[in-house]
C-alpha positions in Angstrom: 4.2 -14.0 -43.3 4.9 -10.5 -42.1 4.7 -10.1 -38.3 2.6 -6.9 -38.6 0.0 -8.7 -40.6 0.1 -12.1 -38.9 -0.1 -10.6 -35.3 -3.4 -8.8 -35.7 -4.8 -11.7 -37.7 -4.0 -14.2 -35.0 -5.3 -11.8 -32.3 -8.6 -11.3 -34.1 -9.1 -15.0 -34.7 -8.1 -16.0 -31.1 -10.4 -13.3 -29.6 -13.3 -14.1 -31.9 -13.2 -17.8 -31.0 -12.7 -17.4 -27.2 -14.7 -14.2 -26.9 -17.8 -15.9 -28.2 -18.5 -17.1 -24.7 -20.1 -13.7 -24.0 -23.2 -14.9 -25.8 -23.7 -17.5 -23.1 -23.9 -14.9 -20.2 -27.6 -14.2 -19.6 -27.1 -11.1 -17.5 -24.9 -9.2 -20.0 -27.1 -6.7 -21.9 -24.5 -5.6 -24.4 -23.3 -8.9 -25.9 -22.5 -7.7 -29.4 -20.7 -4.6 -28.2 -18.5 -6.6 -25.8 -17.8 -9.2 -28.5 -16.7 -6.5 -31.0 -14.6 -4.8 -28.4 -12.9 -8.1 -27.6 -12.1 -8.7 -31.2 -10.7 -5.2 -31.6 -8.6 -5.6 -28.5 -7.3 -9.0 -29.8 -6.2 -7.3 -33.0 -4.5 -4.5 -31.2 -2.7 -6.9 -28.9 -1.4 -8.8 -31.9 -0.3 -5.6 -33.6 1.5 -4.4 -30.5 3.3 -7.7 -30.0 4.1 -8.0 -33.7 5.6 -4.5 -33.8 7.6 -4.6 -30.5 9.2 -8.1 -30.6 11.2 -9.3 -33.5 12.5 -12.7 -34.5 15.9 -12.0 -32.8 14.4 -11.4 -29.3 14.9 -14.3 -26.9 11.9 -16.6 -26.4 11.5 -16.0 -22.7 11.7 -12.2 -23.1 9.1 -12.3 -25.8 6.7 -14.5 -23.9 7.0 -12.6 -20.6 6.8 -9.2 -22.3 3.8 -10.3 -24.4 2.0 -11.6 -21.4 2.6 -8.4 -19.5 1.6 -6.1 -22.4 -1.6 -8.2 -23.0 -2.4 -8.2 -19.3 -2.0 -4.5 -19.1 -4.3 -4.0 -22.1 -6.8 -6.2 -20.3 -6.5 -4.2 -17.2 -7.2 -1.0 -19.1 -10.4 -2.5 -20.6 -11.4 -3.9 -17.2 -11.0 -0.5 -15.6 -13.1 1.1 -18.3 -16.0 -1.3 -17.6 -15.6 -1.5 -13.9 -13.1 -3.8 -12.3 -15.7 -6.6 -11.8 -14.5 -8.6 -14.8 -10.7 -8.4 -13.9 -10.4 -11.9 -12.5 -11.5 -13.2 -15.9 -10.1 -10.7 -18.3 -6.6 -10.4 -17.0 -5.6 -14.1 -17.3 -7.4 -14.4 -20.6 -5.5 -11.5 -22.1 -2.2 -12.8 -20.6 -2.7 -16.2 -22.3 -3.8 -14.5 -25.5 -0.4 -12.6 -25.4 1.4 -15.8 -24.9 -0.3 -17.6 -27.8 0.2 -14.7 -30.2 3.9 -14.4 -29.2 4.5 -18.1 -29.6 2.9 -18.2 -33.1 4.8 -15.1 -34.2 8.1 -16.5 -32.9 7.5 -19.7 -34.8 6.0 -18.4 -38.1 6.4 -14.6 -38.2 9.1 -13.1 -40.4 
């Protein structure tokens, strides 16, 4: 499948599944908005990784670059909300970048 289609699709699915944990946080007043922003961010991370790294890029370069790009995206979102969520958002986004990159390296064309 095309990398520019598969990347956002994987990002949206991954973020939708793991981002659903926001509904179990009782003190969060904007659950739906945070959930939709997480899904949008996942799709954008997938699009970014799918567009920047191609099949010929080395595995390690792709994984490290994807984790850094996804982590920086998470940092921007954390700064927008107030850096309280950074200890949770940054590792989540870095792992999301790793998963998307691994799937794209394996099945993306």
